[in-house]
N, C-alpha and C positions, 0 to 999 in steps of 0.2 A: 451443495454440489460436490460429488465425489472427486477426489484427486485423480488424474489421469495416470495410466500405467507408467508413463515416462516420469511422473513425479515421485513414484513409490520408493525408488532406490535412494533419492535424496532425503525423503521422509525417514527411511530406516536409518541412514547415516546420522541424521539429526538426533533420533531417538537414542541411538547407541552412544552418541557424543555427549548426550545431556545426562549429568550425574542423577538428577531427579527422575527422568524417564527411564533410563537404562536399568535401574534397579527393579523397575516394575515390569520390564519387557519379558514377555512369554514368547519364545522362539521355537522353532521345531526341535531345537536341541535341549529344550527345557524339561522333556520327559513329559509324562502324563500329568496334565493340569485340568482340574474340573472346569468345565465350560463356563459356569457362573464366574469363577475366579478369573478366568482369562478374559471374559467380557468386561468385568470390573476393571481389570488392570488396563485393558485396551481403552476404557472410557477415561480413567485416570491420565493415561499418557495423552490421549487426544486433548483432554482440557489443559495439560500442561504445554502441549504444542501449540494450541490456539493462544495461551496466554503469552507464549514467547513469540507469537506473530508468525509461526511457520505457515507458509502458503498464502499469507497476506499479499495482496497485490496492489496495484494502482490502477486508477481509471481515469479516463479523460473527463474533465468536467465540461459539461455542455456550455456553449457560449452564452445561452440564456441565464444559466445559473451564476456565471462569472459577472455578467452585466448587472443582474440583480443585486449581487453582493457588493459591487462597486458603487452602485447608486445608493445603496442603503448606507454605506459608509461615506458617501458623498466625496468620493475621491475623483470622479471622473473629471470634473473641471480642473482640478490641479494637475492631473496627468496630462491632460489635452493642452493645458497652458505650457507645460514644461516640454511637451512634443513639439510645440510650435516655436520655442525659443532655442535658437541654435547655441546660444551661451549658457543654457542650463546645464549643470554637471550631469544630469542624468537623461539628456535629450534623447540618446539612442534607446535606452531602456523605456523611456516613457513613450517613444514613437512606436516601439515594438508592443508595448501594453495597449496603445490605442488601436494599432493594426489588429491585434489579437482580439480586442473587445469589439471592434467593428465587423470582424468577420464571423457572421452568424453560422457560418458552415463549419468553422474550425473548433474543434474541442481541444483542450489542453490538459495535460498530465502534469500537475504541479509537484508530483514526487519523482518525476524524471529529473536526473541530475542536471540536465541541460537548462532547466527552468530556474534553478538556484541563482545563477548570476543575475537574471533579469529581476528576480524578487529581491536580491540583496542590493542591487543598484537602486531600486525604488524605494527600499527602506533607508538606505544611506542618505538619500537626498530628502527624505521626509514625505515622499508622495503616498507611501502606505506605511502603516505602523507594522511592527514585527508580528503584532497579534493578527493583523489583516493577512500578512504572508502565511502565518500558520493556519488561519482559516482556510485560505485557498489550498495549502498543502493538505489539510485535513479532508477537504471536499474530494480530493483524489484518493483517499485511502479506502480500501476495502478490508474487511475483516477476514481472519483466517477461518477457513471452513473445514479443518481437519476433524473427521469423525473416528468413532471407534472402529467402524468397518475399514476405514483407510488405514488405521494402525494394524488391524488384523491382516489385511492384504500386504501391507509393507513388511510385517514381521514374519508372516507364515505363508504367504502366497494365496492365490496362485499368481505366478508372474508370467504366465504365457500370453496369449493373444486376447485374454479376457473377453 
């Protein structure tokens, strides 16, 4: 999926700020550059930007996927018991996790910074492992989709209404 016109200035800034990418950049000020050379440079820059994660976003993990992961890891019982025990050190985090798991309408973005305290509390009390938290975090990750065409548009335009 191509980047939106609103994302192009940020891509251009990231390209010019990257030592690896900026030395390959073909801009309108570069003079005459053969089109095959410009396309190759744009592709190399797109590869570098994807490797750096530019444009990668996060997505909400559907409730069914979270529930399947928790059942597979056999964590549901431990978290439910902790949520029911007001003396448990992670009772609030466990209660929030149970509420999240029970609400089949709610998706959760585990890359959102607000999810980190919940995951850290569950890890600290042994209700989930750090690998489980990383798995949930990874479930919310999306890959960068920067293409050579995006690089061309960011560096050389058009920048109008496209």
